[in-house]
C-alpha positions in Angstrom: 0.0 0.0 0.0 2.9 2.3 0.6 3.8 2.2 -3.1 0.4 3.5 -4.0 0.8 6.4 -1.5 4.3 7.3 -2.6 3.2 10.9 -3.3 2.1 11.5 0.2 4.8 9.8 2.3 8.2 11.1 3.2 10.8 10.8 0.4 13.0 8.4 2.5 10.1 6.0 2.9 9.1 6.3 -0.7 12.6 5.7 -1.9 12.9 2.6 0.4 9.6 1.2 -1.0 10.8 1.8 -4.6 14.0 0.0 -3.9 12.1 -3.0 -2.4 9.9 -3.2 -5.5 12.9 -2.8 -7.8 14.8 -5.5 -6.0 11.8 -7.9 -6.3 11.5 -7.2 -10.0 15.2 -7.8 -10.5 15.1 -11.0 -8.6 12.2 -12.3 -10.7 13.8 -11.1 -13.9 17.0 -13.0 -13.1 15.0 -16.2 -12.5 13.5 -16.0 -16.0 15.1 -17.9 -18.9 18.0 -16.4 -20.7 16.2 -17.4 -24.0 14.0 -14.4 -23.4 15.2 -11.0 -24.4 16.2 -8.6 -21.5 13.2 -6.4 -22.4 10.9 -9.4 -22.3 12.2 -10.6 -19.0 11.8 -7.2 -17.5 8.2 -6.9 -18.7 7.4 -10.4 -17.5 9.0 -9.7 -14.1 7.1 -6.5 -13.6 3.8 -8.3 -14.6 4.5 -11.1 -12.1 5.4 -8.8 -9.2 2.4 -6.6 -9.8 0.0 -9.5 -10.1 1.3 -11.1 -6.9 1.1 -7.9 -5.0 -2.5 -7.5 -6.1 -3.3 -11.1 -5.1 -1.8 -10.5 -1.7 -3.8 -7.4 -1.1 -7.0 -9.1 -2.1 -6.3 -12.2 0.0 -5.5 -10.1 3.1 -8.6 -8.0 2.6 -10.8 -11.0 2.2 -9.1 -12.9 5.1 -8.6 -15.9 2.7 -5.1 -16.8 1.7 -6.4 -19.5 -0.7 -7.2 -16.5 -2.9 -3.5 -15.7 -3.1 -2.6 -19.4 -3.7 -5.2 -19.8 -6.5 -4.2 -16.5 -8.2 -0.5 -17.4 -8.2 -1.2 -20.9 -9.4 -3.3 -19.5 -12.3 -0.8 -16.9 -13.1 2.1 -19.4 -13.2 0.0 -21.7 -15.5 -0.7 -18.8 -17.8 2.8 -17.5 -18.4 4.9 -18.8 -21.3 8.5 -19.4 -20.3 
């Protein structure tokens, strides 16, 4: 949620949250196959991180972590790597 509020929180907090998200994207990007172009790995990594963050927010809001599990399972089944 802090990422969505970046415009209204202290710069130091916003910068730390941005670094966390960037680190997550880079970690996922590095795990994707080298057969994908760098641009394709970056796009796919951003998509995966964003989708999992949304799944986590929905699962927490609904007090049902099966939602997260199901969304991630469907997401992983749908990606082409």
